[in-house]
N, C-alpha and C positions, 0 to 999 in steps of 0.2 A: 805518384810522384810526379811532378813537373818536370817536365825536360828543361836541360840545361840552357840549350839554346832560346827557349821560349822565354825563360827569365831574363836574359842578356837584353835580347831584342825589344821587350815590353820596358825598358827605363833609359830613353835614350840620353838622361842626366848620366847614367854609370858611364857611357860610353865618352859622353864631354869630358867627366873627370879625369877619366884615364888619357884622352888626348891632352888635356890639361898638363897633366901628370909624368907623360910621356917624354918631356923634354927639360933635359939638365937644367937650364937655366930659369925654368918656371918652377922645377922643383926647389930649387935653392931660390927662389922669391918666397914661396909659400913656405917652407920652411925658415927662414928668416923672420917672417912675420908670425911664425907660431912664437916666436920668444917676444913678440907685442909690436903696437902700430908703428911705421916708418913711414918718412915722406918717400914720393918720388926718387927724390935725386939721391936718399939715405940708401934706397934699394939698388940704384944703377951704377954706384960707384964702385962695389965691391967685385961688380960682373964686367965691367969696364966695356960698358955698351951706353948706348946715346938714351938721351931722356924718350927720343921718338921709338928705340927700339924696344925699352921697357914698357911703352905705351902699348905696344902690340902685346906683349907677353900677359900685361895685366888685364887687356880685354878678355884674353881668351882663358886667364884665370876667373873673372868676372863671370864669361857664360856659364863656366861651370859653377857657377855661384861657390867659387872655394875663397874667393878674395873680393872684398868690396873697399870702395873707396868715397871719401867725401872729401870737399874742396872747402878749406880752411884757411879764407883770407887768400894769398897768393900762392899756397902750398897745397897739393894734392896730396891727402893722408891714407894710407893702404891700411888695411888689417884684414885678420884672416875672417871669412864669412861661416858662422856657427852653421848655416843649413847645409853647405858642403860637408862638412864632419860630421852631421848626422848621415847623407846620403852614403858617405863611406861607409860608417859604421854600421846601416841595414845592410849594406851589400853583403858586408864581412859575416854578419850573422846570418842571414840567408845563405850563405854558401857554407859558412861552417856547420850549420844544420842539415843541410843537403848533404854534404860529403858523410856527415857523423851516421846519420841513416843511411846511406850506401855501406858505408865500412862494417855497419852493425848487420845488415842484411848478408852481408859476406861472410862476416864471420859467424854467423847461423849456418850457412850452408857449409861453411868449412867446418864446422864442430858436428854437422851429421854426418859428414864422411869419416 
């Protein structure tokens, strides 16, 4: 069975993902985009932050592959990046399987005694 530390260290994209979602405003941006694409201005208004401040958050979310942006005319449109969602899903599956096998082994030990 692989060590948990090895699995985490082997995936720098997971570190970027957790860093990106570890901040309240970035989580708000990400979950807001789950409802559909929005302009940078639409994202900034409910957070009461400047466009520059929002831009910094967007860069972090883009680096984690959670969000992508596209310039359309004078607007920058943001949307969820499916690649980041796939990374989250794979991480969850890996660790669900890891813990499931550990609990199964523990159950066998307990039942044997």
